[in-house]
C-alpha positions in Angstrom: 58.1 142.1 184.6 57.4 141.0 181.0 57.3 144.5 179.7 60.6 145.4 181.4 62.2 142.2 180.2 61.1 143.0 176.7 62.4 146.6 177.0 65.7 145.4 178.3 66.4 144.6 174.6 66.3 148.3 173.7 62.8 148.3 172.3 59.5 150.0 173.4 56.7 147.9 174.8 53.1 148.9 174.2 50.2 147.4 176.2 47.4 146.8 173.8 44.0 147.6 175.3 41.0 145.4 174.3 38.4 146.9 171.9 35.4 145.8 173.8 32.0 145.7 172.1 30.5 146.0 175.6 31.8 149.5 176.0 29.6 152.5 175.1 32.8 154.1 173.9 33.8 151.4 171.4 35.8 153.2 168.6 33.8 151.8 165.7 36.2 153.0 163.0 39.2 151.3 164.5 40.1 147.6 164.0 42.7 145.2 165.4 44.5 145.5 162.1 45.3 149.2 162.9 47.3 148.0 166.0 49.1 145.4 164.0 49.9 148.0 161.3 51.7 150.1 163.9 53.6 147.4 165.8 56.5 145.1 165.0 55.7 142.0 167.0 53.3 140.5 169.6 54.2 139.0 172.9 51.4 137.1 174.5 52.0 136.9 178.2 50.7 134.7 181.1 47.6 135.2 183.2 44.1 133.7 183.6 43.3 130.3 182.2 42.0 130.0 178.7 38.4 129.2 178.6 37.7 125.6 177.5 34.9 127.0 175.4 37.6 128.5 173.2 38.6 125.0 172.1 35.2 123.5 172.0 35.0 122.0 175.5 32.9 122.6 178.7 34.8 123.5 181.9 35.3 120.4 184.1 35.4 122.7 187.1 33.9 126.2 187.3 37.3 127.4 188.6 38.8 126.6 185.2 36.2 128.6 183.2 38.9 131.0 182.2 38.6 134.4 180.4 36.7 133.8 177.1 36.6 137.6 176.3 40.4 137.9 176.5 40.7 134.7 174.5 38.7 136.0 171.6 40.6 139.3 171.5 44.0 137.8 171.7 43.2 135.1 169.1 42.1 137.9 166.7 45.4 139.8 167.4 47.4 136.6 166.8 45.8 135.9 163.5 46.3 139.5 162.3 50.0 139.5 163.3 50.4 136.2 161.4 48.5 137.5 158.4 51.0 140.4 158.2 54.0 138.1 158.7 55.0 139.7 162.0 56.5 137.6 164.8 54.6 136.3 167.8 56.1 135.0 171.1 53.7 133.2 173.6 54.7 132.8 177.2 52.7 130.3 179.5 49.1 131.2 178.7 50.4 132.8 175.5 51.9 129.5 174.5 48.6 127.8 175.1 46.7 130.5 173.2 48.9 130.1 170.1 48.0 126.4 170.2 44.3 127.0 170.5 44.3 129.8 167.9 45.7 127.2 165.4 43.0 124.7 166.3 44.6 122.8 169.1 43.3 122.0 172.6 44.5 121.9 176.2 44.4 119.7 179.3 42.1 121.8 181.6 43.9 120.6 184.7 47.0 118.4 184.6 46.5 116.8 188.0 42.9 115.8 187.1 43.3 114.7 183.5 46.9 113.4 183.7 47.3 111.9 187.2 50.4 110.0 186.1 52.3 113.3 185.3 54.4 115.2 187.7 53.5 118.4 189.6 53.7 121.4 187.2 52.4 124.0 189.7 53.1 124.5 193.4 51.2 127.4 194.9 53.5 127.6 198.0 56.7 127.9 195.8 55.2 129.5 192.7 58.0 130.8 190.4 60.6 128.9 192.5 59.0 125.6 191.5 61.3 124.0 188.8 61.5 120.8 186.7 63.7 119.6 183.9 62.9 120.1 180.2 64.3 118.1 177.3 65.1 120.1 174.2 64.4 118.0 171.1 67.2 117.6 168.6 67.2 119.4 165.3 64.8 122.1 166.5 64.8 125.9 166.6 65.2 125.7 170.4 68.2 123.3 170.0 69.8 126.1 167.9 69.0 128.7 170.6 70.7 126.5 173.2 73.4 124.7 171.3 74.9 121.7 173.0 72.2 121.7 175.7 69.8 118.7 175.9 68.2 119.2 179.3 67.4 122.6 180.9 66.0 123.5 184.2 62.9 125.7 183.9 60.3 127.2 186.2 56.8 125.8 186.1 53.7 127.8 187.2 50.9 126.2 185.2 48.1 123.7 185.8 47.1 123.5 182.2 49.0 122.2 179.2 48.9 121.5 175.4 46.8 118.4 174.7 46.3 118.2 170.9 48.7 120.3 168.7 47.4 123.1 166.6 47.8 123.0 162.8 51.3 123.6 161.6 52.9 123.4 165.1 55.8 121.2 166.0 57.1 120.4 169.5 60.4 121.9 170.4 60.8 120.7 174.0 59.0 118.5 176.6 59.1 118.2 180.3 61.3 115.6 181.8 60.4 112.8 182.6 56.6 113.1 182.0 56.8 114.5 178.4 54.2 117.3 178.5 54.7 120.0 175.8 57.0 122.8 177.0 57.6 124.6 173.7 56.2 124.8 170.2 57.0 126.5 166.9 54.8 127.2 163.9 56.2 125.9 160.6 54.4 128.7 158.6 55.7 131.8 156.9 56.6 133.9 160.0 58.2 133.5 163.5 55.7 132.0 165.9 57.1 130.4 169.1 55.5 129.4 172.4 57.2 128.5 175.7 55.4 127.1 178.7 57.9 128.4 181.3 58.4 132.1 182.3 61.8 133.2 180.8 61.3 136.7 182.2 61.5 135.2 185.7 64.7 133.3 185.2 68.4 133.9 184.8 69.3 136.6 182.4 72.0 134.8 180.5 70.0 131.9 179.0 66.7 133.7 178.7 68.2 136.6 176.7 68.4 134.0 173.9 64.7 133.6 173.8 63.9 137.3 173.7 66.8 138.0 171.4 65.4 135.6 168.8 62.0 137.3 169.0 63.5 140.8 168.8 65.6 139.9 165.8 62.5 138.6 164.0 60.6 141.8 164.9 63.5 143.8 163.5 63.3 141.8 160.2 66.3 139.7 161.0 64.6 136.3 160.9 
């Protein structure tokens, strides 16, 4: 659904296979840089938990051990795209990965570490589980949704941003429990993360998120 959502903007989406050192067929002459040279932007999508080891912690529960191999590869991709000044959009896990790549950390499990917070994941309802999100004033997201202070978004995650990565600012928080729902990097290129899944929501509002990313990929800021 993410690839088709991206392509609905009139662009081609390419899946980037990992260059695994564990493979006997590892192409030694190729580097991550060669992918980035050929592409216009990076969309980091959802999926398995990030490994707590990727932000210097030990898993509280073995079920939250995550995918350390994917973490390393996607973090390398992220840094190369940023180095080349090409835009990055992170969705759910991708949002969390951007935070970790910039030196931040995560709550391994909201229910365990933040028992005073609301439910951000409901297995029985999955993408039909929603909560309110408050868009902070004078932010990029406030410009994307002008005149809108509170928006209803889906919520399919059990982990969340704990300590912000270097250069990141918070764009939106969940309502009323104030967990981070969106971040933006204040560096030299477009880097935005959203905790919800815009590709699974109404087309009208969510076209604004992908539209901003595609304009940046086309060189339009």
